[in-house]
Each structure stands twice: as C-alpha cells, then as structure tokens.
C-alpha positions as CSV (number, residue, x, y, z in Angstrom):
1,M,0.0,0.0,0.0
2,A,1.2,3.5,-0.8
3,S,1.8,5.7,2.2
4,G,-0.8,8.2,0.8
5,T,-3.6,5.7,1.0
6,A,-3.0,4.2,4.5
7,D,-2.5,5.3,8.0
8,E,0.6,3.9,9.8
9,Y,0.4,2.6,13.3
10,V,3.1,1.4,15.8
11,F,2.6,-1.3,18.4
12,V,3.9,-0.1,21.7
13,P,4.2,-2.8,24.3
14,L,2.9,-2.1,27.9
15,V,5.7,-3.4,30.2
16,N,6.4,-3.0,33.9
17,D,9.6,-1.0,34.7
18,V,9.2,1.2,31.6
19,N,8.5,5.0,31.8
20,Y,6.2,6.3,29.1
21,E,6.3,10.1,28.4
22,Y,4.0,11.8,25.9
23,N,4.4,15.4,24.9
24,G,1.9,15.6,22.0
25,K,4.4,15.1,19.2
26,T,6.6,12.3,20.6
27,L,6.0,9.2,22.8
28,T,9.2,8.4,24.6
29,L,9.8,5.0,26.3
30,R,12.6,4.8,28.9
31,K,14.0,1.7,30.4
32,N,17.3,2.1,32.2
33,S,19.0,5.0,30.3
34,T,18.2,4.4,26.7
35,P,15.2,6.3,25.4
36,I,13.1,5.1,22.5
37,E,11.2,7.8,20.6
38,I,8.1,7.4,18.5
39,K,7.1,10.3,16.3
40,I,3.3,10.9,16.5
41,L,1.9,11.4,13.0
42,G,-1.7,12.4,13.9
43,N,-4.5,12.0,16.3
44,K,-6.0,8.9,14.8
45,H,-4.9,6.4,17.4
46,I,-6.6,3.0,17.7
47,T,-6.0,3.0,21.5
48,K,-7.7,5.8,23.4
49,I,-6.1,7.1,26.6
50,N,-8.0,9.4,28.9
51,K,-6.9,11.0,32.1
52,N,-9.6,11.2,34.8
53,N,-8.2,13.0,37.9
54,N,-5.4,10.7,39.2
55,R,-6.5,7.8,37.1
56,I,-5.7,6.9,33.5
57,D,-8.1,4.9,31.4
58,I,-6.8,2.9,28.4
59,N,-9.3,1.6,25.9
60,N,-8.7,-0.8,22.9
61,I,-5.5,-2.5,24.2
62,L,-4.2,-4.9,21.5
63,V,-3.0,-8.4,22.6
64,L,-0.5,-10.2,20.2
65,T,-0.4,-14.0,20.8
66,G,2.7,-16.0,19.9
67,Y,5.1,-13.2,21.0
68,A,7.2,-12.3,24.0
69,I,9.2,-9.1,24.9
70,N,13.0,-8.8,24.7
71,E,13.7,-7.2,28.1
72,N,16.7,-5.2,26.9
73,S,15.4,-3.8,23.6
74,L,11.7,-3.9,24.3
75,G,11.3,-5.6,20.9
76,L,8.9,-8.3,20.0
77,V,10.2,-11.9,19.8
78,H,8.1,-14.4,17.8
79,T,7.8,-17.5,20.0
80,L,5.3,-19.6,18.0
81,D,3.7,-20.5,21.4
82,P,0.0,-19.6,21.5
83,C,0.2,-19.3,25.2
84,D,2.8,-16.4,25.0
85,Y,1.3,-12.9,24.6
86,V,2.1,-9.2,24.7
87,K,-0.3,-6.4,25.6
88,G,0.2,-3.0,24.0
89,I,-1.3,0.0,22.4
90,L,-1.6,1.2,18.8
91,V,-0.6,4.8,18.1
92,N,-0.6,6.7,14.8
93,G,3.1,7.2,14.5
94,E,6.5,5.9,13.3
95,T,9.9,5.0,14.6
96,T,13.3,5.5,13.0
97,P,14.5,2.6,10.8
98,L,17.0,1.6,13.5
99,L,14.2,0.9,15.9
100,V,12.3,-1.6,13.7
101,Y,12.8,-4.3,16.4
102,L,10.5,-2.3,18.7
103,N,7.3,-2.5,16.8
104,K,5.1,-4.2,14.4
105,K,3.8,-1.8,11.8
106,F,0.1,-1.9,11.0
107,L,-1.4,-0.1,7.9
108,F,-5.1,0.6,7.7
109,P,-6.8,2.1,4.7
110,K,-7.7,5.8,5.2
111,L,-11.4,6.4,5.6
112,K,-13.0,9.0,3.4
C-alpha cells in the first residue's frame, strides 16, 4: 500500500519498569538509560487514553499472541507458542528505521 492511501500505526508494548512520556508530538519509552522515541503522525490512534483526575483509562488494548518481549530492547520476539502474549497500544506514528525491532507496523486504509 502506498503511504498516501494508508494510516501507519506502531505497536507499543505495555511493560512494567518502563516509563512512558508523551508530549503531544513524541512518545518516549525509557528503560534504564536508553530512550526510544516514536514520532506521532496524527491523532487517529486506535488506542484511546483518557486522564480522569489521578486515574488513567486505556481503551482498545491490543494483545498479540505468539510473541514475547525482549527485556533489553523492548522488541517483540516471535515464539510460535500460542500461550505467549504481549499487551500493547496502537498509536498513529513511526519510529526510526534503527528501531524496527521495537514495533510491528500496521497499515489501515484511510477512511474518506
């Protein structure tokens, strides 16, 4: 699919011991000292995150079966075991080519 006819989404795993920072244009994941940045392309996220007072509600969490997380890189590892799974969110964004191991890209046709 051509990039003009599809919206691009990045799978961001939800993992303990990772700090998630969002400033409106960039989502930054920090584990230890190495930050991973995801450039936000628009506001057409599949996952909806709302802040209610001191509580954060996350809707439309994606669960990928047959995958595990590499603890060092936060990348997805295909295990072929249907009992393994990773929970995450889908954001309308992109990573640099060097961080391809972090995500699975999803392309959805643009709605008119």
